[in-house]
TORKE-364338 format. One record per residue (C-alpha): residue in one letter; x, y, z negated. Coordinates in steps of 0.5 Angstrom, whole numbers, plus 500, padded with zeros to 3 digits. Each point is the difference from the previous one (the first is absolute). Example, Ala and Ser with C-alpha at 12.3 -4.5 7.8 and 13.67 -1.06 7.14 Angstrom:
BEGIN
A525491484 S502507502 
***
This chain:
BEGIN
M752964659 K493499501 D502492502 F503499494 S497497494 L498503494 E506498496 E505502506 R496507499 V502500493 L507498501 A501506506 S497505495 A504498494 L507500505 N503505504 P499498508 S507500501 Q501495494 V497494502 D499498507 M493497501 N502496506 K504496496 L494497496 S499496506 G508498501 R502493501 T506496497 D502493501 I499501507 Q502493502 Y495497495 L495504504 E502498507 E500492498 G494501497 K496503505 K495495502 I499499492 I498508500 D496499507 H496494497 F499504494 K497506504 D496496504 S497497494 L499507497 K496502506 E495494499 A499502492 Q498507502 K493498500 E500500493 S502507499 R493503501 E497496495 I506501494 I499508502 Q493500499 F501496493 A505504497 T497507502 T493498497 S501501493 Q506502495 G499493497 N501497507 F506504501 I503498494 G499493502 F504501506 F506503497 D500495495 H500495505 L506504504 E504500494 E499493499 C502498507 W506504500 R502497493 V499493503 Y504501507 L506503496 E500494496 L500495506 S505504504 S505500494 R499493500 M501499507 A507504499 S502495495 F498494504 S504503506 E507498495 N499493502 L496498506 Q505495502 F498495494 L492498502 Y496495497 P493498501 E497504494 K504506502 V498500507 A493499498 L500506496 F504504506 S494498504 D495503495 M504506499 V501502507 K493499502 T497504494 T505506499 F499501508 E493500499 L500505494 N505504504 E495501505 H494502495 I505505496 Y501503507 L493500501 I498504494 T506504499 D498503507 I493502498 E502502493 K501507502 E493501503 I497497494 Y504504494 E499507504 K492499500 Q501499493 L504506499 E494504504 S496498494 L504504495 P499507498 E505505502 D503501493 R501493499 L503498507 L505505501 P503499493 L500492502 I504501506 E505504497 S501495494 A502495505 R507497500 S501496506 F506495500 P504504505 V500506496 Y501496494 L506497503 S503507502 E499502493 E504494498 V506501504 G501507497 E502507502 N506497504 G497494503 V503493501 V504499507 T505495498 K499493503 N505497495 P497494497 Y504501494 E497507499 I493498502 R501494495 E502505494 L494505502 L495494500 R503498493 K499507497 N493502503 P494495499 N496503504 L504499506 R501493498 K493499502 L501503506 F506496502 S495494498 L495502505 S505501506 G502493499 S506500495 S505501506 V505506498 Q501501508 T493501501 F499504493 G506505503 K496501506 L494501497 L503506496 S503503506 H492501502 F499506495 S504506498 P500503493 L495504498 G504506498 K495502495 K495497495 V493499503 N494503496 R494496499 T494501497 N498496494 F494497502 V496495495 P495496503 Q493501497 N497493502 K502493504 H499503507 E504506499 Q506495497 T499496506 L501506505 Q506502496 G503493501 I499500507 L503506501 I506499496 Y499493504 D506496498 H498496506 F501505505 F507500498 E500492501 L497501507 F505505502 L505495498 R497495505 E498504505 G507503500 G503493500 I503500494 L496495496 M500494505 N501494495 D494497504 L502501507 K507498498 F498494497 Y496498506 V506501505 D505496495 L495495499 S499499508 E507499501 R501495495 L494496503 S503501507 C493503503 A498506503 K499506496 E492500500 I496499494 P495495503 T507496502 I503501493 I494497497 K499494505 K508499499 L499500492 D494495500 E504495505 A506501495 R496498494 Q498494504 N507498502 L503501493 Q495496497 L502494504 S507502500 F504504495 N508501501 P502506497 N507503502 L504499494 P508503500 Q502493500 Y506502495 L503493497 Q503500493 T508500499 G500497493 L495497495 S495506501 C494496503 G495504496 A503506501 T501499508 C493498500 L498507497 S505504505 N496497506 V494502497 V502507499 G502500507 T494497502 Y496505496 F504506502 P503499507 H504507499 I504497494 K507496502 V500493497 D508498499 R504497495 S500506496 M493500499 E500492498 E506501495 G496506497 I494496499 L504494498 K503504494 L493502497 V497493501 T505496496 A503499493 R507501499 G504494501 F494496503 P499500508 N492499499 N496505504 I495501495 P492500503 S497505495 S506505501 L499499507 A493502499 Y502506496 V505503504 A496499507 A495505496 E505504496 K505501505 F497500507 G492501498 I498493503 P494497496 A503493498 R496495496 F504494496 F496494501 A501493497 D496494499 F499502493 R498493497 T507497501 F504507500 A498503494 P502495495 R507500502 F501507502 I495504497 N497498493 T507499496 P504506499 A506500503 T507502497 Q505498505 E501503508 P497499505 L493498497 K501506495 K500505506 F494496503 Q496501494 E502508499 D498501508 Y494496500 A497504494 K501506505 I496497505 K495494497 S494505501 S501498508 A502493499 I495495504 D499493499 Y502495506 G498494497 S494499505 I503503506 T498498506 L502501507 E494504502 D502504494 I507501503 R497502507 A496505497 K506503496 L504500507 E494503503 S500506495 G508501502 H502497493 L507496500 I500494496 S507498497 F501494496 V505496497 G501493503 E505495500 A506500505 E503494503 D505499494 L494501495 F502507498 L494504499 H500505506 Y495506502 S497500507 M494504502 I494499504 V499505505 G495498506 Y496495503 N498497507 F493497500 R499499508 G498493502 D502494496 N507502498 N498504494 H506502496 F503506495 L506504501 I505499495 F506505499 D506496497 P506505498 L505495502 H497499507 G495505502 T493498502 S497493502 K494497501 M497495495 P493496501 S495502495 S499493497 K507501497 V500507497 L496500493 R505494499 Y506504502 M498506496 R501496493 N507498497 R501494495 E498505494 S494503502 L498506506 W501507499 G503506504 I498507502 E494502505 Y502507503 L494505503 P501505505 P501507497 E494503504 S496495497 V499504494 I496505504 F495495504 D494500495 S500508500 T501500507 T494496501 K496504496 Y502506504 I498497506 A493498498 K499507498 A502503506 R496495504 E494502495 L502508502 S500499507 S493497501 W498506495 T493502503 P497507497 K494499496 
***
């Protein structure tokens, strides 16, 4: 017992020894990821050894005064908050590692470097926080110290109370989801455990029910110092640390392993970072995403382009005729074959969660299709749906090849209405480019024939039709969290370089 942290001792004092196996606090799950990520873990341990020299400086700072101790704990809380935000984003990004483009790869490179460094920093300070807060506890008089310790409610105790007298022994995903639906506190726990029903079921098996209510002293802090001590005893971070050491919250390790497989490189942090930098440079020269290459079966060129967008952004979704026909029904007016562009943008966002922007050369497009209210189809439906998406519409009147390339580097796919050989209006889509050497070209997906090369000099003219220029610009769904992720990366970089003063 003497080797356990104070939180673990509080846990052990609140529960009968037979009810919680303390050895399970260091148990492992997801063994395969741990084995495949062994070199990543070893590199982390080696990096941590290099950082150990900072420990004494931090301990000296945090134990010098109550104000410094409060500052230390505030920093620790902020580190955990930012780490969990980045970890959850890693889990989100893992859903589509197949579709890589320069902006995404650059973000991954920054995220891998910074999250790894923040991990190292958190482990460093959580390794010494016990020594720091125990010295602070020694400064409290006994009549304040004992009630403070007895009032603490660690997360394992919290969990054991929440599962009730009979506990939770089920691994049935439907029963677990029903439990989560009824209990908001367990939903927080579910989120911390990586939002995996399987993992959450394993977590519940780590604890038996209390069988009794734990009586805790109602301790009211008299100042900020006591409030901070109570916070570090209650210590949500202990539970989060338990999850990570138990291999349950492993979004970061899983992301590194999955990403290394996508990049076909060794599962080592330096190698992954090097490979990401190489991939970004290569993708800036040549970008050729793996589209489903599904071809239209009817008068559905616009719907087919959107179907291929869905399959590119969500590779687990099957693109087939039922999707093509389902989209077509939503983007046409009854009795008319036109694939209405405003409807395509609206359906992309509303049905698939894909950010989409209608674009046009409004100087020539607006007088004919927007400014005069329509009373007949299909223009009437265009204007109705345009009203729903016009706030995101963009003007392509002065679009350049450099603009198009920049959009593709950000993972955008540009569907436009040109003219087929028989002069019928027809959707195609700009999906990639190649700027290696002198033979510069863009990749154009035609839903009738598939993807082909087009010299850069012809693209802008090809995008226009006899009426004007218009279409839909589709954005990767994950792009909506790029800005916030970039801010968390910057914050993580700042926290990792924290120098106690």
